[in-house]
C-alpha positions as CSV (number, residue, x, y, z in Angstrom):
1,X,6.5,29.0,5.5
2,X,6.4,27.5,2.0
3,X,9.7,25.9,2.5
4,X,8.4,23.9,5.5
5,X,5.5,22.5,3.4
6,X,7.9,21.2,0.7
7,X,10.5,19.6,3.1
8,X,9.9,15.9,3.1
9,X,12.0,15.4,6.2
10,X,9.6,17.6,8.2
11,X,6.7,15.5,7.2
12,X,5.5,13.2,10.0
13,X,5.8,9.5,9.3
14,X,2.6,7.5,9.2
15,X,1.9,4.0,10.1
16,X,4.3,1.4,8.7
17,X,3.1,-0.2,5.5
18,X,4.7,-3.5,6.1
19,X,3.7,-5.7,9.1
20,X,5.4,-8.7,10.4
21,X,3.2,-11.8,10.3
22,X,4.4,-15.0,11.9
23,X,3.2,-18.3,10.4
24,X,3.7,-21.4,12.5
25,X,4.9,-24.3,10.4
26,X,5.4,-27.4,12.6
27,X,8.5,-26.8,14.7
28,X,9.5,-23.5,13.3
29,X,7.9,-20.1,12.7
30,X,8.2,-18.2,9.4
31,X,8.1,-14.4,9.5
32,X,6.3,-12.8,6.5
33,X,6.5,-9.1,6.0
34,X,3.4,-7.9,4.2
35,X,0.7,-5.2,4.1
36,X,-2.1,-5.4,6.7
37,X,-4.5,-6.7,4.0
38,X,-2.2,-9.6,3.2
39,X,-1.6,-10.2,6.9
40,X,-5.3,-10.5,7.5
41,X,-5.5,-13.0,4.6
42,X,-2.6,-15.1,6.0
43,X,-4.3,-15.0,9.4
44,X,-7.5,-16.4,7.9
45,X,-5.6,-19.1,5.9
46,X,-3.5,-20.3,8.9
47,X,-6.3,-20.3,11.4
48,X,-7.2,-24.0,11.1
49,X,-4.1,-25.1,9.3
50,X,-2.6,-28.6,10.0
51,X,0.9,-29.8,9.2
52,X,0.0,-31.0,5.7
53,X,-1.6,-27.7,4.7
54,X,1.2,-25.8,6.3
55,X,3.8,-27.6,4.2
56,X,1.7,-27.0,1.1
57,X,1.4,-23.3,1.9
58,X,5.2,-23.1,2.4
59,X,5.8,-24.7,-0.9
60,X,3.4,-22.3,-2.7
61,X,5.0,-19.3,-0.9
62,X,8.5,-20.5,-1.9
63,X,7.4,-21.0,-5.5
64,X,5.9,-17.5,-5.6
65,X,9.1,-16.0,-4.1
66,X,11.3,-17.8,-6.6
67,X,9.2,-16.6,-9.5
68,X,9.4,-13.1,-8.1
69,X,13.2,-13.3,-8.1
70,X,13.2,-14.5,-11.7
71,X,10.9,-11.8,-12.8
72,X,12.9,-9.2,-11.0
73,X,16.1,-10.4,-12.6
74,X,14.5,-10.5,-16.0
75,X,13.3,-6.9,-15.6
76,X,16.7,-5.8,-14.4
77,X,18.5,-7.5,-17.4
78,X,16.0,-6.1,-19.8
79,X,16.5,-2.5,-18.5
80,X,20.3,-2.9,-18.8
81,X,20.1,-4.3,-22.3
82,X,17.8,-1.4,-23.3
83,X,20.2,1.2,-21.8
84,X,23.2,-0.6,-23.6
85,X,21.4,-0.4,-27.0
86,X,20.7,3.3,-26.5
87,X,24.4,3.8,-25.6
88,X,25.5,1.9,-28.7
89,X,23.4,4.2,-30.9
90,X,25.3,7.2,-29.5
91,X,28.7,5.8,-30.4
92,X,29.4,5.7,-34.1
93,X,30.8,2.5,-35.5
94,X,34.3,2.7,-37.0
95,X,36.0,-0.1,-38.9
96,X,39.2,-1.3,-37.3
97,X,42.5,-0.7,-38.9
98,X,44.5,2.1,-40.2
99,X,42.6,5.3,-40.9
100,X,42.1,6.4,-44.5
101,X,44.5,9.1,-45.7
102,X,43.0,12.6,-46.1
103,X,42.5,13.6,-49.7
104,X,44.7,16.5,-50.9
105,X,42.8,19.4,-52.4
106,X,43.4,19.7,-56.2
107,X,46.1,22.1,-57.1
108,X,44.8,25.2,-58.9
109,X,46.3,25.8,-62.3
110,X,47.5,29.3,-63.2
111,X,46.6,30.0,-66.8
């Protein structure tokens, strides 16, 4: 019975977190997938929206999207650079070229 409680596949799925919101912008509709809270806010904003405000909203949304892409790329590159620096610490640096000869132990003298 304990195995059934820990199995995530057996857990029933709840309500989807992302909801499709359609924003009419002139001759085309833009689908925005967001949480219900954001969907409600978009609904309130687009309630009395004219063409001018629709275009301005689209420009703001596009700018936010582009900034999100840049931030995501910056985070990904930062994570990779951090992992690379950790990997470099694990590999000892060796100068290029012919390896130094091993020193011979001193011969013991028999007196």
